C-alpha positions as CSV (number, residue, x, y, z in Angstrom):
1,M,57.2,14.9,42.5
2,M,60.8,14.3,41.1
3,Q,61.6,18.0,41.1
4,I,60.6,18.0,44.7
5,C,62.5,15.0,45.3
6,R,65.7,16.5,43.6
7,A,65.4,19.6,45.8
8,R,64.7,17.6,49.1
9,C,68.0,15.9,48.4
10,F,70.1,18.9,47.3
11,V,69.0,20.6,50.5
12,A,69.8,17.4,52.6
13,L,73.3,17.4,51.2
14,M,73.8,21.1,51.9
15,V,72.8,20.5,55.4
16,I,75.1,17.6,55.9
17,A,77.9,19.2,54.1
18,L,77.6,22.3,56.1
19,G,77.1,20.5,59.5
20,G,73.7,21.6,60.2
21,T,72.8,18.8,62.7
22,H,75.6,20.0,64.8
23,L,74.4,23.7,65.0
24,R,72.4,22.5,67.9
25,A,74.9,20.2,69.8
26,A,76.1,20.9,73.3
27,Y,79.8,21.0,73.9
28,G,81.1,19.9,76.9
29,E,84.4,18.2,78.7
30,D,84.4,14.4,79.8
31,E,87.3,12.3,80.6
32,S,86.1,9.6,77.8
33,C,87.0,12.3,75.0
34,R,89.7,13.6,76.8
35,V,91.8,10.3,76.6
36,L,91.6,10.4,72.9
37,R,93.0,13.8,72.4
38,H,96.1,14.4,70.6
39,V,96.6,10.7,70.2
40,T,98.9,9.6,67.4
41,L,99.2,6.2,66.0
42,P,102.3,4.4,64.2
43,A,102.0,3.1,60.7
44,N,102.2,-0.5,61.7
45,V,98.8,-0.7,63.4
46,I,97.3,0.1,60.0
47,G,97.2,-2.8,57.5
48,L,98.1,-0.8,54.4
49,P,101.0,1.4,53.9
50,T,100.7,5.0,55.6
51,T,103.2,7.1,57.7
52,G,100.8,7.0,60.6
53,A,97.7,8.9,61.9
54,E,96.8,11.3,64.5
55,V,93.6,12.6,65.9
56,T,93.1,16.1,65.6
57,S,90.0,16.9,68.0
58,A,87.8,15.1,70.3
59,M,84.8,16.8,71.8
60,R,81.9,15.6,73.8
61,R,78.5,16.3,72.2
62,Q,74.8,15.6,72.5
63,D,72.0,15.5,70.1
64,G,69.2,13.2,69.7
65,G,69.2,12.3,73.3
66,M,72.4,10.8,73.1
67,A,75.8,11.9,74.4
68,Y,78.9,11.1,72.4
69,C,82.5,11.9,71.8
70,R,82.9,13.1,68.2
71,V,86.6,12.2,67.1
72,M,88.2,13.9,63.9
73,G,91.3,12.7,62.6
74,R,93.7,12.5,59.6
75,I,95.7,9.4,58.2
76,H,98.8,10.4,56.6
77,P,99.9,9.3,53.1
78,V,103.1,7.7,52.0
79,D,103.5,10.0,49.0
80,P,103.9,13.7,50.2
81,A,102.0,14.8,47.2
82,A,98.9,12.7,48.4
83,Q,96.3,14.5,50.8
84,D,95.4,12.9,54.3
85,I,92.6,10.7,54.7
86,R,90.2,12.7,57.0
87,F,88.0,10.5,59.2
88,E,85.2,11.1,61.7
89,L,84.3,8.8,64.4
90,N,81.5,9.0,66.9
91,L,81.8,7.0,70.1
92,P,78.2,6.9,72.2
93,E,78.6,7.1,75.9
94,R,76.1,4.3,76.0
95,W,77.8,1.9,73.5
96,N,76.1,-1.4,72.4
97,G,79.6,-2.9,71.7
98,K,79.1,-2.8,67.7
99,A,80.4,-0.3,65.1
100,L,79.4,0.9,62.0
101,Q,81.1,2.3,59.0
102,Y,79.4,4.4,56.2
103,G,80.2,4.5,52.6
104,G,80.4,7.7,50.5
105,G,79.0,8.8,47.4
106,T,79.9,9.5,43.6
107,F,83.7,10.8,44.0
108,D,83.5,11.0,47.8
109,G,85.8,13.9,48.9
110,Y,83.9,15.2,52.0
111,L,82.9,14.2,55.4
112,G,79.0,13.8,55.5
113,S,77.6,10.4,55.5
114,A,80.4,9.9,58.3
115,N,78.2,11.9,60.5
116,G,76.7,9.5,63.1
117,L,73.8,11.6,63.3
118,G,72.9,11.1,59.7
119,R,70.8,8.6,57.7
120,T,72.3,5.5,55.8
121,A,71.3,4.5,52.3
122,V,67.6,3.4,52.1
123,G,67.3,4.2,55.7
124,L,64.0,4.7,57.5
125,K,63.9,8.5,57.9
126,S,61.5,8.4,60.8
127,Q,63.8,5.9,62.8
128,A,66.5,7.0,65.3
129,P,69.8,6.9,63.4
130,P,72.5,4.3,64.4
131,L,74.5,6.5,66.7
132,T,71.7,7.2,68.9
133,R,70.8,3.5,69.0
134,G,74.1,2.7,70.7
135,Y,76.5,2.0,67.6
136,A,79.9,3.5,66.9
137,T,79.8,5.0,63.6
138,F,82.4,6.2,61.4
139,G,83.6,7.0,57.7
140,S,86.0,9.2,55.9
141,D,86.4,11.6,52.6
142,S,88.6,8.5,51.1
143,G,91.5,10.4,50.9
144,H,90.8,13.7,49.0
145,H,89.3,17.2,49.5
146,H,89.5,20.6,48.3
147,N,88.2,23.8,49.7
148,Y,85.5,25.6,47.5
149,F,85.0,28.6,49.7
150,P,82.1,29.7,50.1
151,L,80.8,26.4,48.7
152,P,80.0,23.4,50.7
153,D,83.1,20.6,50.9
154,A,80.3,18.1,49.2
155,I,81.2,19.8,45.9
156,N,84.0,17.4,45.9
157,T,81.5,14.6,45.0
158,L,81.6,15.7,41.4
159,N,85.4,16.4,41.0
160,A,87.7,13.5,40.2
161,K,91.0,15.6,39.7
162,F,92.3,13.5,42.7
163,A,92.9,10.6,40.6
164,R,96.0,11.9,38.9
165,N,97.9,11.1,42.1
166,A,98.2,7.2,42.1
167,E,97.9,7.0,46.1
168,M,94.7,9.1,46.3
169,Q,93.2,7.1,43.5
170,Q,93.9,3.8,45.5
171,N,92.6,5.0,48.4
172,F,89.1,6.2,46.4
173,A,89.4,2.7,45.1
174,G,89.3,1.2,48.6
175,D,92.2,1.3,50.3
176,A,91.1,4.3,52.5
177,L,88.4,1.9,53.5
178,K,90.9,-0.4,55.2
179,K,93.2,2.3,56.5
180,V,90.4,4.1,58.5
181,H,88.8,0.9,59.7
182,D,92.3,-0.1,61.2
183,V,92.7,3.2,63.1
184,V,89.0,3.1,64.2
185,V,89.4,-0.2,65.7
186,E,92.7,0.9,67.9
187,L,90.9,4.2,69.1
188,I,87.5,2.2,70.0
189,E,89.9,-0.3,72.2
190,R,91.6,2.8,73.7
191,R,88.1,4.4,74.5
192,Y,86.0,1.5,75.6
193,G,89.2,-0.9,76.8
194,F,87.9,-3.6,74.3
195,A,87.3,-4.3,70.9
196,A,83.9,-3.9,68.9
197,R,81.8,-7.0,69.2
198,R,80.4,-6.7,65.6
199,M,81.5,-4.5,62.7
200,Y,79.0,-3.5,60.0
201,F,79.2,-1.5,56.6
202,I,76.4,0.6,54.9
203,G,76.6,2.3,51.7
204,G,74.8,3.3,48.6
205,S,76.1,4.1,45.1
206,T,79.7,4.5,45.2
207,G,79.3,3.6,49.1
208,G,77.6,0.5,47.8
209,R,80.6,-0.4,45.5
210,E,82.8,0.2,48.9
211,A,80.6,-2.2,50.8
212,L,81.2,-5.0,48.5
213,R,84.7,-3.8,48.4
214,V,85.3,-4.8,52.0
215,A,83.4,-7.9,51.7
216,Q,85.7,-8.9,49.0
217,R,88.9,-7.8,50.1
218,Y,88.8,-7.7,54.0
219,P,86.3,-10.5,54.8
220,D,87.7,-11.2,58.2
221,D,86.9,-7.3,59.1
222,Y,83.1,-7.2,58.9
223,D,80.2,-9.1,60.2
224,G,77.6,-7.6,57.9
225,V,77.5,-5.6,54.9
226,L,74.7,-3.8,53.2
227,A,75.0,-2.4,49.8
228,A,72.4,-0.3,48.0
229,Y,72.6,0.5,44.4
230,A,75.9,-0.4,44.2
231,A,78.3,0.8,41.4
232,W,80.2,-2.5,41.9
233,D,81.1,-2.6,37.9
234,L,82.3,0.9,37.8
235,G,84.5,0.3,34.9
236,E,81.5,-0.7,32.7
237,L,79.2,2.0,34.2
238,N,81.5,4.7,33.1
239,L,81.7,3.3,29.6
240,Q,77.6,3.2,29.7
241,F,77.8,6.9,30.8
242,M,79.7,7.7,27.8
243,R,77.8,5.6,25.5
244,T,74.6,7.1,26.6
245,A,75.8,10.5,26.3
246,Q,77.3,10.0,22.8
247,A,73.9,9.1,21.6
248,L,72.1,11.9,23.5
249,Y,74.5,14.5,22.0
250,A,74.4,13.2,18.6
251,P,72.5,15.5,16.0
252,G,68.8,15.2,16.7
253,G,69.5,12.7,19.5
254,F,68.6,15.1,22.5
255,L,65.5,14.1,24.6
256,G,64.2,17.2,26.1
257,H,61.4,17.6,28.9
258,A,58.5,17.1,26.5
259,Q,60.3,13.7,25.2
260,T,61.1,12.4,28.5
261,R,57.6,13.0,29.8
262,L,56.1,11.4,26.8
263,I,58.2,8.2,27.4
264,A,57.3,8.2,31.1
265,R,53.6,8.8,30.4
266,T,53.4,6.1,27.8
267,V,55.0,3.6,30.2
268,E,52.9,4.5,33.0
269,E,49.7,4.1,30.9
270,R,50.6,0.8,29.7
271,C,52.3,-0.9,32.6
272,D,51.3,0.6,36.0
273,G,48.0,-1.3,36.5
274,Q,49.7,-4.8,35.8
275,D,50.2,-5.1,39.6
276,G,46.5,-4.6,40.2
277,L,46.8,-1.1,41.2
278,R,47.1,2.3,39.5
279,D,49.4,4.2,42.0
280,G,52.3,5.4,39.7
281,I,54.5,2.5,40.7
282,I,55.3,-0.4,38.3
283,S,56.1,-3.3,40.5
284,D,57.2,-5.7,38.1
285,P,59.3,-3.9,35.4
286,A,60.3,-7.3,33.8
287,G,56.5,-7.6,32.8
288,C,56.5,-4.2,31.5
289,D,56.5,-4.8,27.6
290,V,57.0,-1.2,25.7
291,R,59.3,-0.9,22.9
292,A,61.0,2.4,22.0
293,E,60.1,1.6,18.2
294,T,56.2,2.3,19.2
295,L,57.2,6.0,19.7
296,R,58.6,6.5,16.7
297,C,57.0,9.5,14.3
298,S,55.8,8.0,11.3
299,D,58.3,10.1,9.1
300,G,61.2,9.8,11.4
301,H,61.4,13.4,12.0
302,I,60.4,15.3,15.3
303,H,56.9,15.9,15.8
304,R,54.8,16.7,19.0
305,G,53.7,13.4,20.7
306,C,56.4,11.3,19.1
307,L,60.2,10.7,18.7
308,S,62.4,11.1,15.8
309,D,64.7,8.3,14.6
310,A,67.7,10.0,16.5
311,Q,65.5,10.1,19.6
312,V,64.4,6.6,19.4
313,H,68.1,5.4,19.0
314,T,69.0,7.6,22.2
315,L,66.3,5.8,23.9
316,E,67.2,2.4,22.8
317,T,70.7,3.2,23.7
318,F,69.6,4.0,27.3
319,A,67.5,0.7,27.4
320,T,70.0,-1.6,26.3
321,E,73.5,-3.0,27.8
322,E,76.6,-1.7,27.4
323,R,79.1,-4.4,26.3
324,T,82.8,-4.3,25.6
325,S,84.9,-6.5,23.6
326,M,86.8,-7.8,26.2
327,P,86.2,-8.3,30.2
328,L,87.2,-5.5,32.2
329,S,87.4,-7.4,35.6
330,H,86.5,-10.9,36.8
331,D,85.0,-11.8,33.5
332,V,82.6,-8.7,33.6
333,E,82.2,-7.4,30.1
334,S,78.7,-5.8,30.0
335,I,76.4,-3.9,32.3
336,P,72.7,-3.9,31.6
337,G,70.4,-1.1,30.0
338,Y,68.2,1.0,32.3
339,N,64.5,0.6,33.0
340,V,63.7,3.6,31.0
341,L,61.0,1.5,29.1
342,A,59.7,0.0,32.6
343,G,59.4,2.9,35.0
344,A,62.8,4.7,35.4
345,N,62.5,8.2,34.4
346,L,65.2,9.8,32.1
347,G,64.1,13.1,33.7
348,G,64.3,11.7,37.0
349,E,65.9,12.6,40.4
350,L,69.5,13.0,39.5
351,G,68.9,14.9,36.6
352,L,70.2,12.9,33.9
353,L,68.6,15.0,31.2
354,H,67.8,18.9,31.4
355,F,69.0,21.4,29.0
356,P,70.3,20.7,25.5
357,L,73.5,22.8,25.9
358,Q,76.1,22.4,23.4
359,N,78.7,21.7,25.8
360,P,77.5,19.5,28.5
361,V,79.7,20.3,31.1
362,I,77.4,20.6,34.2
363,P,75.2,18.1,36.4
364,L,72.1,20.0,35.3
365,N,72.4,18.8,31.9
366,S,73.6,15.2,31.9
367,F,74.8,13.8,35.1
368,G,76.0,10.5,33.6
369,Y,78.1,12.5,30.7
370,V,79.6,14.7,33.5
371,I,80.8,11.7,35.5
372,G,81.9,9.7,32.5
373,D,83.8,12.6,31.2
374,D,85.2,13.3,34.6
375,V,86.6,9.6,34.9
376,T,88.0,9.7,31.4
377,R,90.2,12.7,31.6
378,N,91.3,11.9,35.3
379,F,91.6,8.3,35.6
380,L,93.0,7.6,32.2
381,P,96.0,9.4,30.6
382,V,93.9,11.0,27.8
383,G,95.0,14.5,28.5
384,H,92.4,17.3,30.2
385,H,91.4,18.6,26.6
386,F,90.3,15.4,25.3
387,D,86.7,15.1,24.1
388,A,85.1,12.5,25.8
389,R,82.0,12.2,23.7
390,D,84.7,10.8,20.9
391,F,85.6,7.9,23.3
392,N,85.6,4.3,21.9
393,T,83.4,3.0,24.6
394,N,83.6,-0.9,23.1
395,T,87.3,-1.2,22.9
396,G,88.7,1.9,24.6
397,G,90.7,2.7,21.3
398,R,94.4,3.6,22.0
399,W,93.5,3.8,25.7
400,R,92.5,0.0,26.0
401,D,95.2,-0.9,28.4
402,A,94.2,2.0,30.6
403,V,90.5,1.1,30.5
404,L,91.5,-2.3,31.9
405,K,93.9,-1.2,34.5
406,E,91.5,1.5,35.8
407,A,88.6,-1.2,36.0
408,R,90.5,-3.9,37.9
409,E,91.9,-1.4,40.3
410,I,88.3,0.6,41.1
411,D,85.8,-2.3,40.4
412,S,84.1,-4.6,43.4
413,T,83.5,-7.3,41.0
414,D,85.0,-10.4,42.6
415,A,81.9,-12.9,43.2
416,N,84.1,-15.2,45.4
417,L,82.8,-14.6,48.7
418,Q,83.6,-17.7,50.2
419,P,86.1,-16.2,52.8
420,F,83.3,-13.6,54.0
421,L,81.0,-16.5,54.0
422,A,83.5,-18.5,56.1
423,H,83.8,-15.6,58.5
424,G,80.4,-15.6,59.3
425,G,79.3,-12.4,57.1
426,K,76.1,-11.6,56.2
427,L,75.4,-9.4,52.6
428,I,72.0,-7.5,51.9
429,L,71.8,-6.0,48.5
430,V,68.8,-3.5,47.6
431,H,68.3,-1.5,44.4
432,G,65.4,0.6,43.2
433,T,63.5,-0.3,40.2
434,T,63.6,3.2,38.7
435,D,67.3,3.9,39.2
436,A,68.3,6.0,36.0
437,V,71.8,6.5,37.6
438,I,72.9,2.6,38.0
439,P,71.0,0.2,36.2
440,T,68.9,-1.9,38.6
441,N,69.6,-5.3,36.8
442,S,73.3,-4.6,37.6
443,T,72.6,-5.7,40.9
444,V,70.7,-8.7,40.0
445,D,73.8,-9.6,37.7
446,Y,76.0,-9.6,40.7
447,Y,73.7,-11.6,42.9
448,Q,73.6,-14.3,39.8
449,R,77.2,-14.1,39.6
450,L,77.1,-15.2,43.5
451,E,74.8,-18.1,42.8
452,A,76.9,-19.1,39.9
453,K,80.0,-19.1,41.9
454,L,79.0,-20.4,45.5
455,G,75.7,-22.2,44.2
456,V,72.0,-21.2,44.8
457,D,71.5,-22.5,48.3
458,V,75.1,-21.5,49.7
459,T,74.3,-17.9,48.3
460,K,70.8,-17.8,50.0
461,S,72.5,-18.9,53.3
462,F,74.3,-15.4,53.6
463,A,73.2,-13.1,51.0
464,R,69.7,-11.5,50.1
465,L,68.6,-9.1,47.3
466,Y,65.9,-6.8,47.4
467,L,64.3,-4.5,44.6
468,V,62.1,-1.8,45.7
469,P,59.5,-0.7,43.2
470,G,59.4,2.8,42.7
471,L,62.9,3.8,44.2
472,G,65.3,5.5,42.2
473,H,68.8,6.3,43.1
474,G,68.2,7.5,46.6
475,C,64.9,9.3,45.9
476,G,61.8,8.4,43.7
477,R,58.2,8.2,43.6
478,F,58.6,5.8,46.4
479,N,61.1,6.8,48.4
480,G,61.5,3.4,50.3
481,G,63.2,3.2,53.7
482,L,63.8,0.0,56.0
483,D,65.5,-0.5,59.2
484,T,68.9,-1.3,57.5
485,I,71.1,-1.4,60.5
486,G,68.7,-3.3,62.6
487,T,67.9,-6.0,59.9
488,L,71.5,-6.3,59.4
489,D,72.4,-6.7,63.0
490,A,69.8,-9.2,63.7
491,W,71.0,-11.4,61.1
492,A,74.7,-11.1,61.8
493,D,74.7,-10.9,65.5
494,R,71.5,-13.2,66.5
495,G,71.2,-15.3,63.3
496,I,67.6,-13.9,62.6
497,A,67.3,-14.2,58.8
498,P,65.1,-11.5,57.1
499,E,61.7,-12.6,56.8
500,N,58.7,-10.7,56.1
501,L,60.4,-7.3,55.6
502,V,58.5,-4.2,55.1
503,V,59.7,-1.1,53.3
504,T,58.2,2.3,54.1
505,D,57.7,5.4,51.9
506,N,59.6,8.2,53.4
507,H,57.5,10.6,51.7
508,N,54.2,9.6,53.3
509,G,54.4,6.5,55.3
510,R,52.7,4.0,53.0
511,T,54.2,0.7,53.4
512,R,55.0,-2.4,50.9
513,P,56.3,-5.6,51.7
514,L,60.0,-6.0,50.5
515,C,60.1,-8.9,48.3
516,E,63.0,-11.1,48.0
517,W,64.4,-11.2,44.5
518,P,62.7,-12.5,41.7
519,T,59.3,-12.0,43.6
520,W,57.5,-8.5,43.3
521,P,54.6,-7.0,45.3
522,R,51.1,-7.7,43.7
523,Y,48.0,-5.8,45.1
524,N,45.7,-8.3,46.7
525,G,42.4,-6.5,45.1
526,S,41.0,-5.3,48.3
527,G,42.3,-3.7,51.4
528,D,44.0,-0.3,52.4
529,V,46.3,0.3,49.4
530,N,48.7,2.2,51.4
531,S,49.4,-0.8,53.8
532,A,51.9,-3.7,53.1
533,S,49.2,-6.2,54.4
534,S,47.2,-5.7,51.2
535,F,50.0,-6.9,48.8
536,T,51.3,-10.4,48.1
537,C,55.0,-11.1,46.9
538,V,54.6,-13.4,44.0
539,Q,56.8,-15.0,41.4
540,P,57.4,-13.2,38.0
541,E,55.1,-15.8,36.1
542,Q,52.1,-15.2,38.0
543,A,49.4,-13.1,36.2
544,P,48.5,-9.9,37.7
545,A,45.2,-9.2,39.8
546,T,42.4,-7.1,38.9
547,L,42.9,-3.7,38.3
548,R,41.8,-1.2,41.0
549,A,42.5,2.4,41.0
550,S,44.4,4.0,43.9
551,T,42.5,6.0,46.4
552,E,45.7,8.3,47.1
């Protein structure tokens, strides 16, 4: 199933990057688009330094039953060596008076999630996308791109060379979000004659970091933010990538297909039924007590059906926190380990582990290594021939100051969301329990930081955290989706707080209750195993129900 999920995710990425949805679009002329053509904006309408912006095209389109104006544009940098920020804005003819900004992914670098006909992080695939529901939608490439003809522009998501330019790095860190927002506010007013009544932001992974960034840095600009599996503590995450890669590529430490399947099978056998149902989903990872040591071969060497000492060390490295000897930003000095002993599959949807190549330089080998290595070589002054597998992840070694500087510029670790709360902003955090790219408990960590900073009751008044069992990093055995913009909009615009939410498996339509953390969904012991009504959100200390086999 994970191989199928990877294939689907890759195909979807290719379609978005090549503009597949637009191949069916009908083109035409209308006054609403014409008024925006060739518009130029001076730098003084943008809240951060630029040399102005321009609309490069504005064309009427129709798709999904919605006529809209697709506006493409560029925001020009201060540094002549930096690239423009490319942005896309979709303006529906039947506007609901609200706007939605999309976050990016990995290193950004392409216009894909900005497409108003696309879906958002943890979105419900069977549901009409936000544009066709009347929202003006927009996003950007965050200020860098490179043409890899004939490869899709989306290949930029794995290329961090842009970070060698200071302005482009700052745009990726978050400056581009503000610049694009301000340009779009101006264009919306020119098109409709008045400003958006509500402004929202939704993103996952890097887009989740960006979502928290805007809530922290620009609280008065946004009314609601949804951050899915957010890379909010990117400095620590990149060190975790390097730390796990160093164990993985140490002599004898590699976990191949047989080993990752052994780990996943062992965990499933021991923990799957603890939620009252054997369906391949572990609903309460915290209650799954599997230890790496129990998989060790008796003599410590490699044998079929067990792990060597070096492989056990690798597994334990993935399962335990990464900790630095100093806080990187806002007192953050660690990131939790992955749920690899509670349902997260190391051979999962984004291919952390595949082929034991001697030189792990492609995503088909270790996604984590590729990203961590890319960051090390481009965000830090280590030189392009530096072997990142030798990097000191605990202190940064001679690069300590550079590590601290990079984290403080890129991270979205500030837990003081009082200004966002004072503005009336609402925050929804979502993370899958089987994420093998960004540890699930890192999002729990951020939410607990909010509670420590603002108080439990105050945090509850404007923020919610949901963990989705079986969901990984955008895919998973349970490919959970919900009405993201509808839920966020109802709370921010009409004061309807999220209650009794349901998450739908985009694979097959089965449903589960979306339980507010720390509760988790337990099967009631009877009823349709594919219906949320047969499950109850329970506290962690409650005992599991009687085991029943799934009828799927």
